[in-house]
C-alpha positions as CSV (number, residue, x, y, z in Angstrom):
1,M,81.0,82.3,104.3
2,D,77.8,84.2,103.7
3,I,78.6,86.1,100.5
4,P,75.3,88.1,100.3
5,K,75.8,89.2,103.9
6,N,79.4,90.2,103.2
7,I,78.3,92.2,100.1
8,E,75.8,94.1,102.2
9,K,78.4,94.8,104.9
10,A,80.8,96.1,102.2
11,K,78.1,98.2,100.7
12,K,77.4,99.8,104.1
13,V,81.1,100.5,104.8
14,I,81.6,102.1,101.4
15,K,78.5,104.2,101.7
16,E,79.6,105.5,105.1
17,A,83.2,106.1,104.1
18,D,84.6,109.7,103.9
19,A,86.9,108.7,101.1
20,I,87.8,105.6,99.0
21,L,91.1,104.8,97.5
22,I,91.0,102.4,94.5
23,T,94.2,101.0,93.1
24,A,94.8,99.0,90.0
25,G,97.5,96.8,88.8
26,A,99.0,96.7,85.3
27,G,96.4,94.3,84.1
28,I,93.5,96.8,84.8
29,G,95.3,100.1,84.4
30,V,95.9,100.2,80.7
31,D,92.4,98.8,79.9
32,S,90.9,101.6,81.9
33,G,92.7,104.3,80.0
34,L,95.7,104.9,82.3
35,P,99.0,105.4,80.6
36,D,101.4,102.4,80.4
37,F,104.1,103.3,82.8
38,R,106.4,100.7,81.3
39,G,106.5,102.7,78.1
40,T,108.4,106.0,78.2
41,E,105.8,107.9,76.2
42,G,102.9,106.8,78.4
43,F,104.7,107.8,81.6
44,W,105.8,111.1,80.1
45,R,102.2,111.9,79.1
46,A,101.2,111.4,82.8
47,Y,104.1,113.3,84.1
48,P,105.2,116.0,81.7
49,V,107.7,117.4,84.3
50,A,109.6,114.1,84.1
51,K,109.9,114.5,80.3
52,K,111.1,118.0,80.7
53,L,113.8,116.8,83.1
54,G,114.6,113.8,80.9
55,L,113.7,111.3,83.6
56,R,112.5,107.8,82.8
57,F,110.1,106.0,85.1
58,E,112.9,103.8,86.5
59,E,114.8,106.9,87.5
60,L,111.9,108.7,89.1
61,A,110.7,105.6,90.9
62,N,113.5,106.0,93.5
63,P,112.9,106.9,97.2
64,M,115.7,109.4,97.0
65,W,113.4,111.9,95.3
66,F,111.3,112.1,98.5
67,V,114.4,113.6,100.2
68,E,115.9,115.5,97.3
69,N,112.8,116.9,95.7
70,P,109.6,115.9,97.5
71,R,107.4,118.0,95.3
72,L,108.5,116.1,92.2
73,A,108.3,112.7,94.1
74,W,104.7,113.4,95.1
75,A,103.7,114.7,91.7
């Protein structure tokens, strides 16, 4: 494996991309300033509509919302 060559290849792909999606797991999310979705208050700060509806993360993280209320699910 040629690491420098692969890094240059990745650099080229990123530079030419129209968009980039970066995801983070729980270990990186909180450290980078994202709300802690395991804690009710962190989730509600990110999704005030869920707080207004009285929904916890576990309740909103259900595929049924994409059928029943897609706007809420995608929010």
